[in-house]
Backbone as CSV, one residue per row, in Angstrom:
resi,resn,N_x,N_y,N_z,CA_x,CA_y,CA_z,C_x,C_y,C_z
1,MET,0.935,-1.279,-0.042,0.042,0.030,-0.080,1.016,1.137,-0.212
2,SER,0.681,2.115,-0.927,1.525,3.322,-1.102,0.965,4.300,0.363
3,GLY,2.093,5.240,0.500,1.837,6.166,1.590,0.663,6.931,1.392
4,ASP,0.274,7.286,0.210,-0.909,8.281,-0.093,-2.217,7.543,0.046
5,ASN,-2.147,6.326,0.027,-3.477,5.557,0.254,-3.571,5.118,1.539
6,ASN,-2.830,5.388,2.350,-2.908,4.882,3.711,-3.851,5.591,4.643
7,PRO,-4.847,4.860,5.126,-5.949,5.824,5.853,-5.475,6.617,6.986
8,SER,-4.395,6.229,7.769,-3.758,6.940,8.737,-3.330,8.342,8.422
9,LYS,-2.707,8.285,7.112,-2.083,9.465,6.583,-3.214,10.489,5.778
10,ARG,-4.415,10.274,5.634,-5.444,11.009,5.329,-5.637,12.271,5.739
11,PRO,-5.785,12.338,7.160,-5.946,13.721,7.787,-4.718,14.760,7.660
12,GLU,-3.577,14.100,7.655,-2.371,14.930,7.430,-2.512,15.531,5.732
13,ILE,-2.489,14.493,4.847,-2.846,15.186,3.445,-3.780,15.959,3.257
14,ARG,-5.128,15.778,3.965,-6.060,16.769,3.797,-5.839,18.036,4.348
15,ARG,-5.054,18.097,5.498,-4.437,19.362,6.258,-3.723,20.111,5.397
16,LYS,-2.750,19.522,4.591,-1.831,19.963,3.691,-2.302,20.518,2.457
17,ILE,-3.423,19.842,1.775,-4.139,20.395,0.565,-4.878,21.644,1.276
18,LEU,-5.539,21.738,2.414,-6.264,22.754,2.654,-5.286,23.941,2.796
19,LYS,-4.324,23.793,3.447,-3.487,24.762,3.696,-2.913,25.493,2.324
20,ALA,-2.327,24.673,1.492,-2.039,24.952,0.169,-3.008,25.785,-0.909
21,LEU,-4.387,25.368,-0.604,-5.250,25.931,-1.336,-5.981,27.173,-0.723
22,TYR,-5.752,27.301,0.713,-6.336,28.275,1.276,-5.865,29.602,1.252
23,ALA,-6.746,30.725,0.998,-6.255,32.045,0.674,-6.090,32.797,2.186
24,GLY,-7.039,32.401,3.135,-7.388,33.110,4.327,-8.770,33.009,4.722
25,PRO,-9.346,33.527,5.570,-10.782,33.526,6.167,-11.426,34.440,5.160
26,ASN,-12.708,33.953,4.776,-13.595,34.928,3.980,-14.117,35.955,4.624
27,LYS,-14.839,36.861,4.070,-15.392,38.041,4.960,-16.474,37.705,5.929
28,ALA,-17.223,36.548,5.978,-17.940,36.013,6.854,-17.205,35.515,8.081
29,GLU,-16.208,34.824,7.726,-15.441,34.344,8.848,-14.538,35.306,9.557
30,GLN,-14.205,36.450,8.844,-13.524,37.571,9.366,-14.524,38.369,10.392
31,ALA,-15.699,38.446,9.888,-16.728,39.179,10.607,-16.977,38.450,12.041
32,LEU,-17.318,37.129,11.924,-17.482,36.308,13.145,-15.971,36.231,14.041
33,GLN,-14.837,36.320,13.710,-13.689,36.271,14.393,-13.531,37.737,15.131
34,ARG,-14.082,38.751,14.538,-14.161,39.874,15.178,-15.281,40.131,16.434
35,ILE,-16.227,39.439,15.969,-17.314,39.307,17.105,-16.852,38.616,18.202
36,LEU,-16.203,37.379,17.947,-15.602,36.475,19.020,-14.534,37.172,19.710
37,ASP,-13.726,37.965,19.085,-12.801,38.642,19.701,-13.287,39.752,20.614
38,ARG,-14.344,40.390,20.239,-14.774,41.496,21.014,-15.497,40.952,22.221
39,TRP,-16.358,39.959,22.061,-17.044,39.515,23.245,-16.397,38.452,24.079
40,PHE,-15.418,37.426,23.439,-14.772,36.470,24.116,-13.325,36.517,23.753
41,PRO,-12.447,37.641,24.222,-11.173,37.716,24.104,-10.316,36.612,24.379
42,GLY,-9.505,35.993,23.364,-8.668,34.898,23.757,-9.408,33.555,23.789
43,GLU,-10.560,33.615,23.469,-11.376,32.295,23.587,-11.383,31.338,22.363
44,TRP,-11.273,31.961,21.148,-11.694,31.433,20.044,-10.496,31.533,18.948
45,LYS,-10.178,30.653,18.254,-9.376,30.587,17.244,-9.948,30.275,15.790
46,PHE,-9.541,30.835,14.649,-10.161,30.232,13.503,-8.970,29.077,13.019
47,VAL,-9.714,27.954,12.665,-9.236,26.719,12.495,-9.500,26.186,10.943
48,GLY,-10.388,27.024,10.344,-10.896,26.625,9.132,-9.903,26.570,7.912
49,ASN,-8.541,26.798,8.227,-7.601,26.476,7.240,-6.899,25.328,7.225
50,GLY,-7.449,24.429,7.990,-6.984,23.058,8.061,-6.110,22.852,9.305
51,ASP,-6.169,23.642,10.172,-5.403,23.507,11.473,-5.844,22.430,12.337
52,LEU,-7.330,21.984,12.056,-7.954,21.002,12.858,-8.748,20.094,11.802
53,ILE,-8.410,18.858,11.823,-9.296,18.060,11.001,-9.802,16.863,12.157
54,LEU,-10.979,16.812,11.976,-11.772,15.755,12.903,-12.795,15.066,12.054
55,GLY,-12.374,13.789,11.969,-13.372,12.822,11.161,-13.514,13.175,9.595
56,GLY,-12.442,13.621,9.229,-12.224,14.269,7.761,-13.068,15.507,7.611
57,LYS,-13.193,16.111,8.633,-13.940,17.514,8.429,-13.126,18.555,9.077
58,CYS,-13.140,19.659,8.497,-12.504,20.971,9.168,-13.297,22.022,9.771
59,PRO,-13.586,22.169,11.033,-14.509,22.983,11.605,-13.899,24.368,11.506
60,ASP,-14.758,25.415,11.596,-14.279,26.863,11.354,-13.462,27.653,12.469
61,PHE,-14.059,27.196,13.854,-13.585,27.964,15.105,-13.420,26.949,16.329
62,MET,-12.444,27.048,16.868,-12.367,26.121,18.162,-12.034,26.975,19.428
63,ASN,-12.478,26.549,20.477,-11.980,27.122,21.570,-10.628,26.745,22.222
64,VAL,-9.892,27.808,22.508,-8.683,27.521,22.835,-8.157,27.371,24.243
65,ASN,-9.202,27.396,25.004,-8.800,27.415,26.515,-9.196,26.096,27.390
66,GLY,-9.230,24.873,26.415,-9.400,23.782,26.830,-10.779,23.258,26.985
67,LYS,-11.756,24.045,26.472,-13.172,23.632,26.439,-13.260,22.999,24.802
68,LYS,-14.054,21.910,24.939,-14.108,21.127,23.691,-15.211,21.733,23.085
69,MET,-15.196,22.788,22.581,-16.124,23.680,21.830,-15.689,24.014,20.269
70,LEU,-16.783,23.813,19.438,-16.428,24.179,18.183,-17.546,25.120,17.494
71,ILE,-17.346,26.088,16.729,-18.431,27.002,15.927,-17.952,26.688,14.480
72,GLU,-19.321,26.361,13.942,-19.151,26.251,12.450,-20.036,27.445,11.971
73,LEU,-19.443,27.989,10.951,-20.002,29.141,10.181,-20.579,28.588,8.721
74,TYR,-21.865,28.739,8.694,-22.787,27.989,7.506,-22.950,29.384,6.799
75,GLY,-22.606,29.453,5.540,-22.945,30.244,4.673,-24.464,29.995,4.069
76,ASP,-25.058,31.191,3.911,-26.584,31.047,3.471,-26.770,30.451,2.211
77,PHE,-25.732,30.663,1.100,-25.758,30.171,-0.191,-25.365,28.763,-0.013
78,TRP,-23.984,28.569,0.100,-23.264,27.267,0.029,-23.782,26.210,1.112
79,HIS,-24.396,26.623,2.128,-24.856,25.581,2.982,-26.412,25.394,3.129
80,ARG,-26.988,25.949,2.302,-28.286,26.107,2.343,-29.131,24.719,2.101
81,ASN,-28.556,23.754,1.739,-29.230,22.374,1.664,-28.495,21.371,2.473
82,ASP,-27.607,21.864,3.664,-27.013,20.996,4.522,-27.833,20.998,5.644
83,ASP,-27.516,20.087,6.461,-28.051,19.730,7.756,-27.117,19.719,8.812
84,PRO,-27.155,21.066,9.587,-26.334,21.323,10.563,-26.147,20.016,11.676
85,VAL,-27.160,19.591,11.784,-27.063,18.385,12.777,-26.235,17.450,12.290
86,ILE,-26.117,17.093,11.101,-25.301,16.022,10.705,-23.779,16.489,10.838
87,ARG,-23.478,17.687,10.608,-22.123,18.441,10.767,-21.749,18.225,12.281
88,CYS,-22.600,18.634,13.102,-22.235,18.523,14.580,-21.957,17.073,15.099
89,LYS,-22.690,16.197,14.524,-22.556,14.799,14.807,-21.211,14.122,14.414
90,VAL,-20.356,14.816,13.494,-19.222,14.459,12.967,-18.222,14.752,14.142
91,PHE,-18.303,15.682,14.943,-17.566,15.859,15.853,-17.751,15.660,17.460
92,GLU,-18.847,15.068,17.368,-19.279,14.367,18.841,-18.365,13.251,19.175
93,PRO,-17.932,12.408,18.494,-17.034,11.407,18.842,-15.789,11.859,19.258
94,TYR,-15.578,12.961,18.988,-14.035,13.242,19.460,-14.277,14.430,20.766
95,GLY,-15.481,14.325,21.253,-15.897,14.936,22.522,-16.047,16.500,22.333
96,TYR,-16.448,17.048,21.129,-16.614,18.277,21.039,-18.164,18.819,20.946
97,GLU,-18.528,19.794,21.462,-19.861,20.247,21.220,-19.748,21.495,20.360
98,THR,-20.633,21.316,19.271,-20.594,22.161,18.289,-21.965,23.019,18.085
99,ILE,-21.794,24.247,17.789,-22.789,25.082,17.258,-22.664,25.653,15.896
100,VAL,-23.693,25.715,15.165,-23.791,26.512,13.875,-24.338,27.765,14.003
101,ILE,-23.431,28.789,13.237,-23.862,30.101,13.256,-24.055,30.297,11.633
102,TRP,-25.283,30.748,11.353,-25.525,31.065,9.915,-25.321,32.439,9.531
103,GLU,-24.597,32.588,8.245,-23.957,33.918,7.719,-25.104,35.063,8.067
104,HIS,-26.390,34.771,7.888,-27.389,35.976,8.089,-27.373,36.471,9.430
105,GLU,-26.916,35.620,10.474,-27.069,35.870,11.896,-25.850,36.899,12.357
106,LEU,-24.962,36.935,11.385,-23.893,37.873,11.663,-24.319,39.409,11.587
107,LYS,-25.381,39.631,11.036,-26.047,41.014,11.159,-26.583,41.221,12.711
108,SER,-26.762,40.217,13.694,-27.220,40.573,15.173,-25.989,40.163,15.844
109,GLU,-25.126,40.804,16.364,-24.151,40.481,17.109,-24.610,39.923,18.558
110,ASN,-25.562,40.432,19.018,-26.396,39.988,20.209,-26.831,38.596,20.114
111,LEU,-27.377,38.378,19.039,-27.846,36.995,18.903,-26.794,36.026,19.077
112,ILE,-25.654,36.233,18.154,-24.488,35.380,18.200,-24.046,35.063,19.722
113,VAL,-23.898,36.365,20.437,-23.319,35.945,21.848,-24.362,35.221,22.638
114,GLN,-25.666,35.545,22.491,-26.642,34.919,23.315,-26.622,33.346,22.765
115,LYS,-26.510,33.149,21.505,-26.512,31.750,21.007,-25.149,30.883,21.678
116,ILE,-24.121,31.632,21.624,-22.844,30.905,22.273,-22.904,30.892,23.628
117,ASN,-23.471,31.506,24.497,-23.668,31.546,25.771,-24.822,30.592,26.165
118,LYS,-25.849,30.495,25.293,-26.772,29.537,25.882,-26.456,27.910,25.432
119,ASP,-25.777,27.656,24.174,-25.484,26.553,23.630,-24.188,25.854,24.454
120,PHE,-23.471,26.698,24.917,-22.267,26.167,25.493,-22.316,26.316,26.983
121,ARG,-23.671,26.705,27.550,-23.681,27.195,29.108,-23.132,26.064,29.900
122,SER,-23.504,24.778,29.662,-22.949,23.591,30.537,-21.347,23.383,30.359
123,LEU,-20.763,23.916,29.506,-19.359,23.645,29.177,-18.619,24.664,29.933
124,VAL,-19.314,25.970,30.162,-18.392,27.128,30.594,-18.560,27.137,32.229
125,PRO,-17.448,27.148,32.768,-17.365,27.265,34.206,-18.065,28.446,34.790
126,HIS,-18.983,28.112,35.725,-19.873,29.340,36.731,-19.013,29.910,37.393
127,VAL,-19.065,31.252,37.431,-18.294,31.980,38.479,-19.220,32.430,39.494
């Protein structure tokens, strides 16, 4: 079996391909990163460039403070026929809780903050 067909090498190969093709976060991803930085400074990192591959999929944002939380940003056009529940289930076996934020939701910063606080409440330590 050649090294390129070895299933254990697939995540590494996929990561290299994504990094080679990826030009950087798109406008929607940049907008969400600004919101995350404003409301949750130092909590979230963009990994949609292939920095993280789980189950053959590359999530968009991950929590960097030890909490197993992911955020997927769904484009209203490109993901209109996708079921976000299916995408979230891809990451479950790896212990990640995942929420989906739709592109049109970027118009309401408060909605995004409420969604993150509500959906990740059980994972965030209470002060």
